[in-house]
N, C-alpha and C positions, 0 to 999 in steps of 0.2 A: 107832564107838567102843562106843555102848551093846552091841550084840551082842557085840563082843569082850570087854568087862566082864561079861555075862551068862554068855557060855561059860567063862570064868575061875573063874564061879561054881560050876560044873557044871551050868549049865540046858540044855535044848535050845531052839535058837534058829532061828528062821524070819525072812527078812527081806524084807520086802514094797514095792515100788519100782512108783509109778504109769507111769514112762516104759521106753521100751524097753531103755535102759542104766541103770547107776546113777549116781549121782555127778555127776549134771551141771553143778550149780553149784560144787562141789567144782573140777571139770575147768576150769571157766571162770575161777574164782579164779586159777587158775594160767597162764592164757593168757597173760600178759605177765611170769611169773614167781612161783612160788607162795609168796608169803609167809605163811609159816605162824604165825609167833610173833615176838618181839620181845626184844631181851637187853638192856633197860633194866634199872635197878635195880628190885627187885620191887614196893615201895611204890610207885613211881612208874606200874609197868604197870598195878598194879591200880587206880589212882587213876583211869585213862582210863574206867573203866567205870560206866555210869549205871543203877541199880536202884534201886527202893525202900526195900531193907533189906539185912541183912549177907549175906544167904545167896548170892548170885552171887558175892562176895568170898570166901567160905568156900570153894567150889567150886573158884575159881583158885588159893586158897591150897594145895588139895590137890593140883590136878595143872595146874600153871602153866609156864612158857615152858622152864622147864630140862625138865620131865616130857616135854614134846612134843618136845623134840631127841631125848631118850633114846630115847623111843618110835619116833620116824623112824629112828635111828640101828639099833635092833633089827629094821626091817624091811629091812636091810641097805641105807638111805639114807642117804648122810653129808650132812650138815648145815653150812652156812657163815652167818658174820654179816656183812652188808654194812655199809659205812661208817656208815650211818646208826643200825647197832644191829639191822636188820631181820635176821629169819632165814629162810632158804631152803634148800630141798635143792640140793645141788651141782649138778644138772643143770637146776635152776630149773623144771623142768616137774610138775605133778601128775601126769601119765599113768603114770609109773614108779611112784610112791609107792602108786598106786591099784591097781595091778596085783599090785603085793607085799601089799598090805592084802588085797585079796579072796582072793588064793592062800592066805594065812594062816588066814581067815578060813573058807573051805573046808574046808581041811585041819584045822582044829579042830570042824569038825561043822555049821557053819552053812550052812542050806539058802535059797539067793537066787531069788526069784521075781520077774521084771519083768514091766510090763504089768497091774501090779494095783492098781488105782485103789480106794482105800478108800471105802465108801460109808457107815459107819455099823455100827451094830449092828441087830440084828433083833430081833423081841420076846421072843426066847429069852437074849439077851445074847451070840449069837455075831457076830463080825466079819462083813461084808459087803464083798466086793471084785467091781467089774467087771471083766471080761478078754475079751480077744478071742474065747473060747471060752465065754463067758455068765458067771452068778454063781458065784462061791465063796463057802462059808459056812465059818468057823473058829473054833473054839472056843480058847481059850488060857488059861493059869493068870492070865499078866499081859501086859501089853501097854505097849510104849514108843511113843509118837507122836512123830516126830522130821518134821514136816512143812513146815517152813519158813516164811518170812514171806509178805509179798505182792508180793513183785517178783521180776522176769526169770519169768514165768508161761510162758515156753514152755521154761524149763528145769524146770520142774513145779511151782515155787514160786508158787503164785496164791492161796492165802489161803482157798480154798473151803471147807477145812475149819472155818472159824469158825461157819459154820451149823450144822455138824453138833454140835460141842460148846455152842453156845449153846443149841442145841434141849434139851440134856440138862443145863442148867443151870448149865453153867460160866461164871462171870464173865471176861469178856474187857475188854481196852482197845482203842480204836479203832486201827488202822492208819495209821501215818505213814511217809512216806520218811525215808531216813535215808542219811547219806555220799552225797548227790544234788548234782547243779546246780540252780542257779536262774534264773529268768526275770526278764529285765531289758528294758524299751522300748527297744531302740536305734533310733536314727534309720537310715534306707536308707543316707544317705551313710556311716556307720561300717561298715555290714555290707557294703556294696559294695566298700569299700577292705579291710577288716581282718577280715571272718569266717574264723574257723579260726586266727586269728594270735594268739600267747602273750604275755602279760605277763610276763616273765622278770624272776624275783628280787623280787617285790613282797611284801608283809608285809600279809597280810588281817586284821582285827578284826572282830569284832561283839560288842556286850556286855564280857564279860570275857575273850572267848577270843581269840586270835590263833593266826595261822599264815605260817609263810614258804614261798615257793617258787614257781611260776609257775602263772598260771590263762589259761583260754583264754577268748577272745572267742567265742562260738558264736549262731547263729542265733536261738536263744530267749535268751540271755542269758548266763551265766557256770560254769564246768564246769573242774573241776581235783582233784586228791587233796589239794592244797593248802587247798583250800575245805571239804572233807568235816568236819573237826575243827569245823567253825563251824556246821553244819547244825541241831543242837539249838536253838543260840541264835538263828538267824535263823528258824527256824519257830516259835519261841515269839514271836518279835516279831509275826511274821505273823498267827498264832492273836490274839496282844493287841490289833495295831492297825491290820490288813489288809496291812500292808508291813512290810519291813524296811531298816534302813541297813548297807550294807556300806562299810566305811573300808578305802581302798588306799592304804597307803605305798609310792609309786613309786621311792623311793630309799631302803629301810631301812639301808643302810649308811653313809649321810651323815646326820651329826647336823643339826638346824636351823640352829645357828648357822654351819655351814661353808655350805650351802645358801642362807641369807641372805647372805652377804657373796658368793659366786658371784654370786647373781643382781642384788646392788645394783653388782657392779663391770661388768655387763655396759653396753655402748652402747646409750645409750636411743633411737637412732635404728633399731636393730634392731626386726625384725618380732617380733610375740609367740612364732611359731613357732621363728624363729633363736634367739632368748634361749632358749627351753625347750631347744633342741637343742645351743647350746654352752655357755651358762653351768651350764644344770641338768643338761646331758648325756643327756637322754631319748632313746630311739629313736623312729623313726616310731609303732610301735603305740602307746605311751606319748602321745605329744604328740596322736595322734588319741585318745585316752579324756579327756585334758585339755580338749581342745576339745569334745568332746560333752557331758561332764558341765557345762561351763563355758557352753556354748552359744557357743563362738566368742569368747567375751570373759573370759579369766581373770584374775585381779586383776593389776593394773599394779605395785603397790607391792611393793617386794623380801621384806618381812615378811612380808604377807599372801600372796603367791604361795608362799612357801616353805611356810608353812603348809598352804596349798591343796594341795601337791603329796604333803606328809606325812601327809594324811589325806585323800583324795579321796573324796567320797560317792557312793555308788552305789547307787541306790533299787532295792530287790529286791522284784519283786511277787507272786511264789511260787516254790514249787518245781517243778521239773520232774514229768510224770506220776510217781506211784507205781512203775510196772511198770519204769522205766528208771533207779532208785533201786540203790545197791549193794546195800543193805539196808534193812531198815524195822524201826521199833519198834511197840510193841501187840501185842496177842495175848492169849496168857493171861496174867491177872493172878497176879501173885505170891500176891495173897490168896485165888486159887485152887487153890493147891498147899500141900502139907505140907512139911516139911523135908526130906523124902525125893524132890521132885519128883513126888509123887503127887496126881493131882486130888481135892480132897476129895469132889465130888462122884459121883468115878464109883472106886470102890477097886478097887485094882490096874491102873489106867491112868496111867502114867506120861508126863510131857512133855521135852523137850529141844530145845534148840537156839534158831534164829530165833523159833520159834512163839513163844516166852515172850515177856515185855514187858520187855526190856531194849534197850541200846544202847552202842554204841564205837565209834570212829571206827577205817578202815581202817590197817592197818600191822602185819596179826597178830593184834590183838585179838579179831575177830571168829572166827576160825578157833581160836583157843585156847580161847574160851569155849564154843564147841561143842563141841569135845570135851572139855573139862572135864566140861559137863553131862551128856554122853552117857554119860561112865565113871560118873558118880554115879548115873544112872538105871538104868543096865544093872545095876549093883549091887545096887540097891535092888529092882529088879525081879525079880531072880533069887530074891532072898530073901526074897519077898513074904510068904510063907505060914511063915515061921519065927520 
């Protein structure tokens, strides 16, 4: 997007990618359906982002979800909106969109170079790249760095660039996993019977945040898209206290009073598991989780049990390793950037995308912001000397 914006401003553009082919993380994002944006009300959409000041909000206001759809349509890719409001290309895949995009960039004059891994600058200020044919040096009027965060290193996003910028005096924030699964110390008994099993239709809460959907019991803990919006709050709790509490409402569509009456009406001679199955109407996986958390002795009194099922406390010990996270926060500090996304310590060098310190949940928010930041940095870099 940065290249496209710079080309429209009349710049000559070369794109360098460390990998043998471009946009690998973009393609991975579309593996199960390219959710490129979201059609919810604009104010709500922009509230999903976490950044220290208003600059990111302004960039998304200038190029938001509607603009993303129009841009995609302009490449001959029709969009549609799912029942959740998420925006996808009709064919769901990323590859047709990427092919059309690269073809337009080449037609517009962009030169594409793969297997060029950026190594920083030499003493004269030239960019240095490592390639299979040896070292390549390049002088440029302005440079846009769009180097990704620190997850999915096999796709090229490894965060190694942070050391290069730190050496040049650029202020950085530590990388943290975002939109990730979390580790829970499950018992062997639970994992033997329920590893990989989904908890369907639950409500998850952490701090002031909550989300509803399915969550999967994994060998290491819990994982799901419904969990991702809570990542920042869970990570904050872990940082502050060493662990976090995730509350799971196993029956979000049943109010407390109704559930209490059901449980109170159960046959007192029923076993605990039968009571949970018949009166609370829990499936096997949810019953197993109740027994796991209560150590086989859930509350007996109807009101206490209802409260337990509506706010099952799961201790979270740590996030999964950062390389497995969908995205990362941290990276280039906003204090290191001016209002045009140029590095204050390196005039003529601009940044865009996940390498800057911001955060958002999945659902089209990540890609939309990356496109908006690319567009802004491309325009600014093309006009650097004006």
